[in-house]
N, CA, C and O atoms as a GROMACS GRO file, in nm:
protein
  360
    1MET      N    1   0.069  -0.141  -0.001
    1MET     CA    2   0.010   0.030   0.016
    1MET      C    3   0.058   0.127  -0.012
    1MET      O    4   0.176   0.099   0.010
    2TYR      N    5   0.059   0.235  -0.050
    2TYR     CA    6   0.121   0.352  -0.093
    2TYR      C    7   0.053   0.417   0.080
    2TYR      O    8  -0.050   0.424   0.147
    3VAL      N    9   0.231   0.459   0.080
    3VAL     CA   10   0.223   0.550   0.221
    3VAL      C   11   0.281   0.695   0.144
    3VAL      O   12   0.364   0.676   0.056
    4PRO      N   13   0.247   0.820   0.168
    4PRO     CA   14   0.308   0.918   0.143
    4PRO      C   15   0.385   1.006   0.178
    4PRO      O   16   0.430   1.105   0.121
    5GLY      N   17   0.405   0.939   0.328
    5GLY     CA   18   0.515   1.002   0.421
    5GLY      C   19   0.466   0.976   0.517
    5GLY      O   20   0.347   1.002   0.535
    6HIS      N   21   0.565   0.898   0.638
    6HIS     CA   22   0.604   0.878   0.750
    6HIS      C   23   0.602   1.038   0.817
    6HIS      O   24   0.695   1.118   0.806
    7ILE      N   25   0.466   1.064   0.893
    7ILE     CA   26   0.498   1.193   0.998
    7ILE      C   27   0.589   1.222   1.052
    7ILE      O   28   0.670   1.311   1.023
    8GLN      N   29   0.587   1.121   1.172
    8GLN     CA   30   0.700   1.084   1.246
    8GLN      C   31   0.869   1.109   1.246
    8GLN      O   32   0.941   1.137   1.342
    9ASP      N   33   0.907   1.087   1.088
    9ASP     CA   34   1.000   1.143   1.002
    9ASP      C   35   1.066   1.294   1.037
    9ASP      O   36   1.186   1.322   1.039
   10PHE      N   37   0.938   1.394   1.066
   10PHE     CA   38   0.986   1.526   1.059
   10PHE      C   39   0.945   1.568   1.206
   10PHE      O   40   0.913   1.684   1.234
   11ASP      N   41   0.948   1.492   1.275
   11ASP     CA   42   0.864   1.506   1.449
   11ASP      C   43   1.045   1.624   1.455
   11ASP      O   44   1.047   1.746   1.476
   12ASN      N   45   1.161   1.540   1.431
   12ASN     CA   46   1.278   1.661   1.492
   12ASN      C   47   1.358   1.732   1.342
   12ASN      O   48   1.476   1.769   1.342
   13LYS      N   49   1.246   1.740   1.201
   13LYS     CA   50   1.333   1.843   1.151
   13LYS      C   51   1.304   1.933   1.178
   13LYS      O   52   1.217   1.943   1.264
   14PRO      N   53   1.381   2.086   1.097
   14PRO     CA   54   1.367   2.138   1.094
   14PRO      C   55   1.193   2.227   1.027
   14PRO      O   56   1.141   2.177   0.928
   15ILE      N   57   1.128   2.349   1.094
   15ILE     CA   58   1.038   2.405   0.994
   15ILE      C   59   1.036   2.391   0.868
   15ILE      O   60   0.937   2.329   0.828
   16GLU      N   61   1.149   2.444   0.742
   16GLU     CA   62   1.198   2.459   0.688
   16GLU      C   63   1.145   2.354   0.544
   16GLU      O   64   1.105   2.375   0.430
   17ASP      N   65   1.186   2.181   0.665
   17ASP     CA   66   1.194   2.096   0.609
   17ASP      C   67   1.039   1.994   0.578
   17ASP      O   68   1.008   1.898   0.506
   18ILE      N   69   0.963   2.102   0.700
   18ILE     CA   70   0.830   2.044   0.689
   18ILE      C   71   0.753   2.130   0.558
   18ILE      O   72   0.661   2.089   0.487
   19ILE      N   73   0.814   2.244   0.553
   19ILE     CA   74   0.780   2.300   0.427
   19ILE      C   75   0.758   2.259   0.316
   19ILE      O   76   0.650   2.251   0.259
   20LYS      N   77   0.876   2.228   0.275
   20LYS     CA   78   0.914   2.191   0.141
   20LYS      C   79   0.866   2.049   0.115
   20LYS      O   80   0.877   2.002   0.002
   21GLU      N   81   0.816   1.982   0.209
   21GLU     CA   82   0.725   1.814   0.200
   21GLU      C   83   0.585   1.856   0.166
   21GLU      O   84   0.506   1.793   0.096
   22ARG      N   85   0.553   2.041   0.261
   22ARG     CA   86   0.388   2.013   0.236
   22ARG      C   87   0.415   2.039   0.124
   22ARG      O   88   0.354   1.973   0.040
   23ASN      N   89   0.526   2.156   0.069
   23ASN     CA   90   0.459   2.202  -0.115
   23ASN      C   91   0.482   2.084  -0.202
   23ASN      O   92   0.412   2.080  -0.303
   24SER      N   93   0.555   2.000  -0.186
   24SER     CA   94   0.580   1.872  -0.234
   24SER      C   95   0.440   1.809  -0.280
   24SER      O   96   0.406   1.783  -0.395
   25VAL      N   97   0.366   1.790  -0.164
   25VAL     CA   98   0.254   1.706  -0.116
   25VAL      C   99   0.110   1.793  -0.199
   25VAL      O  100   0.008   1.762  -0.259
   26LEU      N  101   0.151   1.859  -0.174
   26LEU     CA  102   0.056   1.993  -0.302
   26LEU      C  103   0.023   2.017  -0.429
   26LEU      O  104  -0.079   2.036  -0.495
   27LYS      N  105   0.201   2.009  -0.451
   27LYS     CA  106   0.152   1.949  -0.612
   27LYS      C  107   0.115   1.877  -0.655
   27LYS      O  108   0.041   1.893  -0.752
   28LYS      N  109   0.149   1.742  -0.600
   28LYS     CA  110   0.093   1.608  -0.640
   28LYS      C  111  -0.101   1.639  -0.602
   28LYS      O  112  -0.172   1.598  -0.694
   29ILE      N  113  -0.164   1.691  -0.507
   29ILE     CA  114  -0.286   1.702  -0.527
   29ILE      C  115  -0.321   1.804  -0.597
   29ILE      O  116  -0.441   1.814  -0.622
   30TYR      N  117  -0.199   1.940  -0.666
   30TYR     CA  118  -0.295   1.986  -0.731
   30TYR      C  119  -0.290   1.940  -0.870
   30TYR      O  120  -0.366   1.988  -0.953
   31HIS      N  121  -0.182   1.828  -0.906
   31HIS     CA  122  -0.188   1.791  -1.063
   31HIS      C  123  -0.286   1.712  -1.072
   31HIS      O  124  -0.345   1.703  -1.180
   32PHE      N  125  -0.331   1.626  -0.947
   32PHE     CA  126  -0.456   1.528  -0.948
   32PHE      C  127  -0.627   1.619  -0.975
   32PHE      O  128  -0.725   1.590  -1.044
   33GLU      N  129  -0.605   1.702  -0.910
   33GLU     CA  130  -0.745   1.786  -0.895
   33GLU      C  131  -0.715   1.872  -1.062
   33GLU      O  132  -0.815   1.862  -1.133
   34ASN      N  133  -0.632   1.927  -1.108
   34ASN     CA  134  -0.609   1.992  -1.244
   34ASN      C  135  -0.670   1.859  -1.350
   34ASN      O  136  -0.766   1.858  -1.426
   35LYS      N  137  -0.591   1.776  -1.324
   35LYS     CA  138  -0.612   1.682  -1.428
   35LYS      C  139  -0.761   1.579  -1.424
   35LYS      O  140  -0.840   1.596  -1.516
   36TYR      N  141  -0.778   1.522  -1.366
   36TYR     CA  142  -0.933   1.503  -1.304
   36TYR      C  143  -0.996   1.503  -1.300
   36TYR      O  144  -1.085   1.427  -1.339
   37ILE      N  145  -0.991   1.672  -1.202
   37ILE     CA  146  -1.126   1.693  -1.169
   37ILE      C  147  -1.182   1.844  -1.251
   37ILE      O  148  -1.289   1.863  -1.307
   38LEU      N  149  -1.103   1.909  -1.238
   38LEU     CA  150  -1.110   2.054  -1.355
   38LEU      C  151  -1.099   2.017  -1.461
   38LEU      O  152  -1.164   2.076  -1.547
   39ASN      N  153  -1.010   1.901  -1.499
   39ASN     CA  154  -0.981   1.849  -1.664
   39ASN      C  155  -0.932   1.949  -1.686
   39ASN      O  156  -0.987   1.997  -1.786
   40THR      N  157  -0.835   2.029  -1.637
   40THR     CA  158  -0.748   2.156  -1.766
   40THR      C  159  -0.630   2.065  -1.776
   40THR      O  160  -0.527   2.122  -1.810
   41LEU      N  161  -0.616   1.877  -1.743
   41LEU     CA  162  -0.513   1.857  -1.858
   41LEU      C  163  -0.567   1.761  -1.905
   41LEU      O  164  -0.676   1.714  -1.873
   42LYS      N  165  -0.446   1.699  -2.037
   42LYS     CA  166  -0.518   1.651  -2.097
   42LYS      C  167  -0.417   1.547  -2.134
   42LYS      O  168  -0.295   1.561  -2.150
   43PRO      N  169  -0.495   1.437  -2.146
   43PRO     CA  170  -0.359   1.287  -2.131
   43PRO      C  171  -0.279   1.315  -2.264
   43PRO      O  172  -0.319   1.376  -2.363
   44ASP      N  173  -0.160   1.259  -2.244
   44ASP     CA  174  -0.095   1.240  -2.341
   44ASP      C  175  -0.067   1.211  -2.498
   44ASP      O  176  -0.003   1.257  -2.593
   45ASN      N  177  -0.194   1.061  -2.449
   45ASN     CA  178  -0.186   1.019  -2.521
   45ASN      C  179  -0.324   0.866  -2.451
   45ASN      O  180  -0.337   0.834  -2.333
   46ILE      N  181  -0.392   0.814  -2.556
   46ILE     CA  182  -0.486   0.720  -2.501
   46ILE      C  183  -0.441   0.648  -2.406
   46ILE      O  184  -0.514   0.607  -2.315
   47PHE      N  185  -0.289   0.618  -2.417
   47PHE     CA  186  -0.223   0.516  -2.264
   47PHE      C  187  -0.213   0.531  -2.145
   47PHE      O  188  -0.180   0.465  -2.046
   48ASP      N  189  -0.269   0.690  -2.185
   48ASP     CA  190  -0.226   0.729  -2.018
   48ASP      C  191  -0.312   0.697  -1.919
   48ASP      O  192  -0.296   0.695  -1.797
   49ILE      N  193  -0.409   0.671  -1.989
   49ILE     CA  194  -0.515   0.637  -1.841
   49ILE      C  195  -0.443   0.480  -1.860
   49ILE      O  196  -0.407   0.439  -1.971
   50LYS      N  197  -0.430   0.406  -1.745
   50LYS     CA  198  -0.385   0.301  -1.682
   50LYS      C  199  -0.457   0.201  -1.534
   50LYS      O  200  -0.496   0.221  -1.420
   51CYS      N  201  -0.445   0.128  -1.596
   51CYS     CA  202  -0.522   0.103  -1.415
   51CYS      C  203  -0.363   0.077  -1.339
   51CYS      O  204  -0.252   0.046  -1.380
   52VAL      N  205  -0.406   0.101  -1.242
   52VAL     CA  206  -0.298   0.122  -1.152
   52VAL      C  207  -0.337   0.110  -1.028
   52VAL      O  208  -0.432   0.179  -0.994
   53ASP      N  209  -0.251  -0.012  -0.894
   53ASP     CA  210  -0.298   0.016  -0.809
   53ASP      C  211  -0.170   0.085  -0.730
   53ASP      O  212  -0.060   0.108  -0.781
   54PRO      N  213  -0.211   0.114  -0.586
   54PRO     CA  214  -0.400   0.197  -0.558
   54PRO      C  215  -0.434   0.294  -0.710
   54PRO      O  216  -0.350   0.318  -0.797
   55SER      N  217  -0.514   0.319  -0.711
   55SER     CA  218  -0.576   0.394  -0.809
   55SER      C  219  -0.553   0.600  -0.735
   55SER      O  220  -0.529   0.664  -0.633
   56PRO      N  221  -0.576   0.609  -0.846
   56PRO     CA  222  -0.520   0.816  -0.874
   56PRO      C  223  -0.624   0.826  -0.743
   56PRO      O  224  -0.576   0.876  -0.641
   57GLU      N  225  -0.750   0.785  -0.738
   57GLU     CA  226  -0.854   0.835  -0.679
   57GLU      C  227  -0.765   0.855  -0.477
   57GLU      O  228  -0.762   0.956  -0.407
   58VAL      N  229  -0.712   0.719  -0.448
   58VAL     CA  230  -0.667   0.644  -0.339
   58VAL      C  231  -0.487   0.725  -0.312
   58VAL      O  232  -0.436   0.763  -0.206
   59LEU      N  233  -0.456   0.727  -0.387
   59LEU     CA  234  -0.311   0.845  -0.356
   59LEU      C  235  -0.391   0.975  -0.385
   59LEU      O  236  -0.314   1.064  -0.348
   60TYR      N  237  -0.496   1.028  -0.428
   60TYR     CA  238  -0.522   1.106  -0.407
   60TYR      C  239  -0.563   1.207  -0.207
   60TYR      O  240  -0.530   1.305  -0.141
   61GLN      N  241  -0.648   1.091  -0.203
   61GLN     CA  242  -0.654   1.094  -0.046
   61GLN      C  243  -0.568   1.051   0.021
   61GLN      O  244  -0.563   1.101   0.133
   62CYS      N  245  -0.485   0.965  -0.004
   62CYS     CA  246  -0.387   0.968   0.125
   62CYS      C  247  -0.319   1.073   0.097
   62CYS      O  248  -0.270   1.109   0.204
   63ASP      N  249  -0.291   1.138   0.021
   63ASP     CA  250  -0.238   1.282  -0.032
   63ASP      C  251  -0.270   1.393   0.052
   63ASP      O  252  -0.169   1.439   0.105
   64ASN      N  253  -0.414   1.471   0.094
   64ASN     CA  254  -0.503   1.486   0.145
   64ASN      C  255  -0.463   1.428   0.292
   64ASN      O  256  -0.414   1.522   0.355
   65GLU      N  257  -0.464   1.321   0.364
   65GLU     CA  258  -0.446   1.320   0.471
   65GLU      C  259  -0.331   1.342   0.485
   65GLU      O  260  -0.327   1.412   0.586
   66TYR      N  261  -0.208   1.324   0.439
   66TYR     CA  262  -0.061   1.397   0.518
   66TYR      C  263  -0.089   1.513   0.491
   66TYR      O  264  -0.064   1.603   0.571
   67LEU      N  265  -0.129   1.529   0.408
   67LEU     CA  266  -0.095   1.713   0.389
   67LEU      C  267  -0.195   1.760   0.579
   67LEU      O  268  -0.149   1.852   0.648
   68VAL      N  269  -0.270   1.712   0.606
   68VAL     CA  270  -0.288   1.767   0.703
   68VAL      C  271  -0.217   1.706   0.849
   68VAL      O  272  -0.231   1.756   0.960
   69GLN      N  273  -0.159   1.616   0.823
   69GLN     CA  274  -0.047   1.568   0.935
   69GLN      C  275   0.030   1.673   0.936
   69GLN      O  276   0.035   1.736   1.042
   70LEU      N  277   0.083   1.704   0.861
   70LEU     CA  278   0.194   1.795   0.797
   70LEU      C  279   0.105   1.936   0.810
   70LEU      O  280   0.181   2.000   0.883
   71THR      N  281   0.031   1.994   0.794
   71THR     CA  282  -0.006   2.087   0.868
   71THR      C  283   0.004   2.104   1.020
   71THR      O  284   0.071   2.177   1.093
   72GLU      N  285  -0.055   2.043   1.034
   72GLU     CA  286  -0.098   2.019   1.219
   72GLU      C  287   0.036   2.010   1.293
   72GLU      O  288   0.038   2.043   1.412
   73LEU      N  289   0.175   1.958   1.218
   73LEU     CA  290   0.316   1.958   1.264
   73LEU      C  291   0.343   2.081   1.248
   73LEU      O  292   0.380   2.155   1.339
   74LEU      N  293   0.328   2.113   1.133
   74LEU     CA  294   0.395   2.300   1.072
   74LEU      C  295   0.340   2.365   1.146
   74LEU      O  296   0.425   2.433   1.204
   75ASN      N  297   0.200   2.396   1.200
   75ASN     CA  298   0.176   2.486   1.296
   75ASN      C  299   0.214   2.463   1.465
   75ASN      O  300   0.224   2.560   1.540
   76LYS      N  301   0.232   2.328   1.510
   76LYS     CA  302   0.288   2.259   1.621
   76LYS      C  303   0.429   2.366   1.652
   76LYS      O  304   0.447   2.437   1.751
   77LYS      N  305   0.509   2.351   1.544
   77LYS     CA  306   0.652   2.353   1.507
   77LYS      C  307   0.664   2.506   1.526
   77LYS      O  308   0.759   2.562   1.580
   78PHE      N  309   0.548   2.567   1.471
   78PHE     CA  310   0.537   2.730   1.461
   78PHE      C  311   0.503   2.782   1.571
   78PHE      O  312   0.563   2.887   1.592
   79ASN      N  313   0.449   2.759   1.632
   79ASN     CA  314   0.412   2.817   1.774
   79ASN      C  315   0.485   2.769   1.859
   79ASN      O  316   0.462   2.824   1.967
   80GLU      N  317   0.600   2.657   1.869
   80GLU     CA  318   0.665   2.628   1.993
   80GLU      C  319   0.807   2.729   1.931
   80GLU      O  320   0.917   2.695   1.975
   81LYS      N  321   0.803   2.819   1.856
   81LYS     CA  322   0.936   2.852   1.817
   81LYS      C  323   0.850   3.007   1.854
   81LYS      O  324   0.895   3.086   1.938
   82VAL      N  325   0.738   3.027   1.787
   82VAL     CA  326   0.669   3.183   1.859
   82VAL      C  327   0.687   3.211   2.009
   82VAL      O  328   0.755   3.294   2.069
   83TRP      N  329   0.598   3.108   2.052
   83TRP     CA  330   0.641   3.111   2.237
   83TRP      C  331   0.776   3.098   2.299
   83TRP      O  332   0.807   3.138   2.411
   84ASN      N  333   0.843   3.044   2.222
   84ASN     CA  334   1.024   3.069   2.257
   84ASN      C  335   1.091   3.112   2.244
   84ASN      O  336   1.208   3.079   2.268
   85GLY      N  337   1.017   3.288   2.163
   85GLY     CA  338   1.056   3.352   2.160
   85GLY      C  339   1.151   3.398   2.050
   85GLY      O  340   1.199   3.511   2.033
   86GLU      N  341   1.178   3.227   1.943
   86GLU     CA  342   1.230   3.254   1.840
   86GLU      C  343   1.216   3.320   1.744
   86GLU      O  344   1.099   3.360   1.743
   87LYS      N  345   1.270   3.355   1.661
   87LYS     CA  346   1.299   3.444   1.507
   87LYS      C  347   1.313   3.341   1.405
   87LYS      O  348   1.432   3.318   1.388
   88TRP      N  349   1.209   3.246   1.305
   88TRP     CA  350   1.266   3.119   1.252
   88TRP      C  351   1.264   3.204   1.107
   88TRP      O  352   1.331   3.144   1.023
   89TRP      N  353   1.220   3.300   1.067
   89TRP     CA  354   1.184   3.357   0.935
   89TRP      C  355   1.382   3.463   0.917
   89TRP      O  356   1.476   3.476   0.996
   90LYS      N  357   1.367   3.491   0.835
   90LYS     CA  358   1.480   3.585   0.806
   90LYS      C  359   1.419   3.730   0.739
   90LYS      O  360   1.496   3.821   0.708
   0.00000   0.00000   0.00000
């Protein structure tokens, strides 16, 4: 089964790494939405539509669940830094 990522891997990572991972997941979500929901992307050819296990719909759902987890962790890390008086932005 496809696992988009392990959120525990980011517990001790800097906030910048979490942001990069979040952006990567968002890119996959946008691609699915544009291709399958909004139909703004056209298949490259007739063979672009394949039988995939798991299906693109399942991958989309997994990516969205992972995005929720990343966002929660990002908020937690941000709040920890703010409450500790740290400035993490440049």
